[in-house]
N, C-alpha and C positions, 0 to 999 in steps of 0.2 A: 627401326630402332634394332640396335645391334644385340644379340643373344649373350649373355654373360656365359662367358665359359670358367669352369672351377679348375681346369687345369692350368698348370703352372706355364707361364710364357716360355716358349723355347722346349718343353719337354719331349724327347724322343719317345718313339714305341718302346725302345729297350727300358729307358729309365722309369716309364710308367710301369711296364709289366714286371720291373724288378721290385717297385716300391709296393706294388699291389699282391705280390706274391706271398701267402701265408708262411711265414716258418714257426715249426712245430717248438714247442718250448714249454719247461715247466711254469705254471702260473706263479706269479710273483706272491699272491697270497693264497695258502692251502691250508687246510686242516692238519695237526699234528697226527700222528698214528692214533693217540688215544681218544680222538674225535670219531672213529668208526661206530657205525652203531646208530643208536639213538642222539647222539651228541648233535648231528647234523640234521636230526629228523625235526618235526614238528612238536615234539615233547617240550613242555615250559616247565623247568626248574631252575631256581637260583643257581644252581651251580652251573648248568649249560649255558645260561645267560653269562655269566663270568667268563667262562671258557672261550664264548663266542669273542667277547671283547678284548680278552687277552690274546687272542689271535689276530685281530685287527689292528691292536697297539696304536689307537687313535684315542689318547685320554681327552681330548678336549670335546670331541664327538661323544665319547661314552658320557661325560658329565653333562652334557645338552642331553642326550636321548634317552639315557638311564639316570635320571635325577632322583631324589628320595621318593617323590610323589609316585613316581612310575613304578618304584620298586614295591611299595607299598598296595598299589593297585594291578600288580602286572597279570595276577591270575584270573581277574575278570576278564582277559582278553585272549584266555585260553582258546577259547571256540572260534576266534575270527582272524588267527595269525598263525603261519608258520615261521621257524626260524627268529623268533623273537628276539630283538635287543632293545627296543626301547618304543618311545612315543614320540611324535612329532605334534610340536604346539604350535596352532595357527592363531593368529588376532580373531577374536568374535565380536561383531558390532551389533545393536539393536536397532531396528529401522520398525516406524510406525508411532503409535497403534494404528493399525490398518482396519478400517471398518469392513464386515464382509457380512451380506445377508444371502446366505445359500441353502441348500436343500441340507446340508450337513453341518456347515461351517456359519455359525453365527455368533457375532460378537465382535469385539475391537482385540484385534491380535498384535503382539509385539514379536517383531521377528527376527530371529537370531540368524545372522549370516557370517560365515567363515569364510574369510578372502584375504589374500594379501595385494590386492587391488585397491589403491586408494582412488576415492571418489566414487567406490561402487555403492557402500553403504548411504552414503549421503544422497546419492540419486535414489535408490529406493525409499528413502527416509521422505525425502520431498515428494516423491510420488504417492506414497501413502498417505501422508498428509493433505494432499490434495484430493485424493478419493475419499477420506474421510470428510473432508470439508465438503465435499459434493453429496453427502449422505451415505456414501459406502459403494461399495461394488456389489452388483448381483452376481452370483457364482450357481452353477449348476453342473452337476455329475450326471452324464448323459448317458454313459455307459461305461462297462469295465470286462476286463478279460485278459489272460495270458497265455500266450500259445508257445507249442514246441513242436516242430515239424520235422519228423522222421523222413527218410527218402529211402525208396527201394529201386532196386534196378534188375529188369528181368531180361531175358534174351529177346522178346520181341513185343510190339505195341498189343499183340492177341492175350499175351500171358498178362500182360498190365491190365488189360480189360478184365482177364478172369479174376484177377486178384481184387480190383475193385468191386466186381459184383460180389464178393466173399465178403470183404471188410465193412461193406455198407450193411451187411445183416449183422455184426458184430456189437454194435453200437453199447447194447445193455451190459455185454460181458465187458467192454472196455471201461465204462463208467465203473462198474462193480470193481474191477481191478484196480481204477485208478484211486476209488475211495478206499482201499484196504490198506494205502500208503500214506494216507493224511488225514487229520482230524478235521481240518478248515476247508480245503479244497474241494472243488467239485469240478469234474469234467462234464461240460454242459453242451458241446458240438464238437462234430468232427466235418472237416469240409478236406475235398479231394482234390487234387490238382495233377493232371495229367500231361507229361511233356514226352512225346515219343513212348520210348519204352521203359521211362522213369515215371514214379509216382511218388506223389508228397502228400502227405496226410497232415492236416493242419489241425491240431488236438487245441483247442480253446477251452481254458480253465477259468472260474472265478475263485481267487485265494485268500478272501476274507481280509484281515486285516494286515498281513504278510504281504512283502512286496511279490513274493512267489516264484522266483526265478529257480531257486532249488526245489521248491516242491513240486512244479509242474516236471521239472528233470527227472525226478524220482517217479514220479507217477508215471510218465510217459515211457522211461526205461522198462518198468514192470509191464506196461501195456505190449511194448515191442518185443520183450521176451515170450510173451504168450503170442503174439502173430508169428514170429519166426518158428515156434513150436509147433502151430497149429494150421499155418497158410496151406491150402492144397496146391498151391502155386508157390515154389520155393524158389525166392529172390537169387540173383547172382551175388549181390552185394547189398546192405542196407546200413545207415547211420542213423545215431539217434537225433541228431538235427541235421538237416541240410540246406538251410541258410534260408529258408521262406519265412520264417519267424520274425525278420527284423531285429533281433536280438543284440542291443548294444550297437546298432548300425542306424545312421537316418535312412529311410526309406518313405516311398510315397504310397506305399498301400494303405497304411494306418491314416493318411489324412483322411481317407472316406470310412474308413474302421476304428478299430481302438487296439492298442496294446498298453496295458496296465490299466489307466483310468483316463478316460477323455472328459474334459471339464472347458465350459464356455463360461467366460466372464466379461461383464461389461460395465461401463459407468457413464452416467450424463452430466455433465460439467459445464456450467454456464461460462459466458462468455468473460465475465466478471471474474471468476476464479482462473480460467486459463490465462488472462492477463496478470494475476496476482501471484501466482506461483511459478507459471510457465515464462512469464514477461514476452510472452508472442498472442497470436489470436486463432480464433478457431478457422479461419480461412487457410493462413499458413502451413496449420499443423495437418490439414486434408491436403494441401499442395504436397506438402512433405512425404505423406503416406503414398500419394499417387506415384511419385516419382520414384520413390524406394521400391515400390511395389515393381515397377518396370526395371528398375536395376535389379531386383532380385530374379525376375524372369531372364534377364539376359544373361546374370551369372550360372543359370541353370539351378537356382536355389529350389530344394524341396521346400515349399510352404514359404511364408512370408512373414519375416521379423524381424526387428531391430537386435535383440541381444537376449532372448531367454536364456541361453548358455550360462549367462552371468548369474542370473537368479538361481538357477536349477543347481551350478555348481556350488554356489555358497549355502542353499539350503541343504542340499543333499550331504556335503560334508559335516556340516553342522548337527545335522539331526540322524546321522548314522545311515543313509541311505547307500547304495551303489552308485559312486560317481561317475563309473564308466556308462551308467545308463541315461547321463546326458546327451550322448551322442544319438540315441534316439528322442530323447523326452523334448529335445531342443527343436523339433519338429513341429510346427504350427502356424497358424495365420492371425494377424493382427491387421484390424480395421480401423480407419478414422471416419467418420461421416456427420454430417449436420443434419440435426433434427429440424422437425418442421419450428420448433421454437427458436431455432439459432443456437440451440446447444451444442456442444461436441459431443457425439456418442462415440466411444471407443470402446472395442471389444478385443477379445484373444480367443481362440479355440487350440487348446493342446490335447492331442489325441493319444498321447504315448507317455502319460505321467505316470512313471514306475516307482510307487512311495509305499511304504509300509510303517504300522506304529508298534508291530512285534517282529519279533527275529532279525536275523542280519546283524547290523549293527546298532540296531535302536535302544540295545540296555547297556552298552558301555557308558563308564561314567559319565564322560562329558557329553555324550550325543544326547544320552538320557535327559541330563540337566536342559539341554535346548529344547528338546520336546516337552520338558515340563514348563517353560518359559511360553511356549505356544498354549501350554493346556491341552496337550494332542499325545500324551504318554500311554501306550499300552492298548489294550482290547478295546475296540469300537469306535478306533480315530482315524482309520485310515482313509475314510472318504472325506471327512472334513479336511485332512492333511493336504488331500488333492485339489479340494475347492481354495484352499489357502495358497497352495503353491501358482495355481493360475493367477489368482487375485494380486501374488507379489510380481509374476510376469506384467500383469497389467499395469502395475505402477511403474515399473521400470521402462515399459512402452512409451508411457506417457513422459516419463521424465527426460530420457534420451532424445525423445523427438522433440520436445520442447526446447533441450541445450541447443540441437543444431537450428532450430527456427529462430531462437534468439541470438545465436552467434556464440553462445556460451561454452561451448562443447571441449574446445581446446583450452581456454582460459581456466574452466574448473580443474581440469587434468593439472594445468601447468600449477595451480595454486596449490592444491591438494596432494598432489603426487611429488613436486618439487618443493615445496613449502615457500614457493615465492609468489 
């Protein structure tokens, strides 16, 4: 197969060079002189928002993004946004009820999903109905922890070793420093990774009901300042995070570890219910799982799943979580097996669920409303939310696998997405 080229047919080297050479110019959209100072800053006042829109000169966009509801509620967003101009509205649908028997989540949950993708809510609703009809999903939060991983470079491996010998004696001091920066987080472990003359320190925290990224960043920064001031070996250079944490990136390490909350969920479904809800049979579901596992390995996938990202993005956006964390949270394992009695046993394991029920965007007006629909708003609910997230992913895996097995996948998207 010939590789497609984006270069225009017949383009010469001179033409390409000319068209790709930057030409300095004044920006077509710039702030007037009176916008100096805090006008272009993160400060949120009505007059600054109005001036930003006066500069944009897009009245239709202004009416859509800066409507009356936004004007009355905008100050609730002050700690979550800079250069505010309005709010984006997304459709929210409800899937479920989804019956869950977890260590922390117990009951029938109605699942708010914010998405622009037709067929998505319908799919999760079908999977939720199936799980509930089968008696509910079993969910278990296995472990939890959020890491930050500063890196230190030394002149030699010998210096790196001396630094490690010192830092391993400083755990209690580091823990005390971390504790001084947060009421809810706790440093519970420090791991060391040596790579030549580089040292990576993995600080693992538990973060209570907060998702915890900002919490661990602030705590680790305080520890790092102590290290730089007191280390007997001065590093050549050091950075607050050296990319070992896997923050907002898919990574293989957490498949056998944890970042955020690690949850497994499973359900046992009779052949009758598989036929009723998915229009296929247990054997074909298992065949689909086997073939897609091989396909995932051939593609170099980290973990094996059909579409965790769909559930995670829709739930995270609806409930005020950081949607960028979908990049890491979508790593996990889905398995279909046949139980001794002939039932379909379906399970998911997600080791990177990054959710909280306090802090971040969880208390913004519409996001709080979605957490209220779940009954999981505020202190004491983060672990339950993680078990709900895994169970929703399980519902989605069953539904999409059933659609492929029954040959309904394209038909459903054509009907719901195109209205035909």
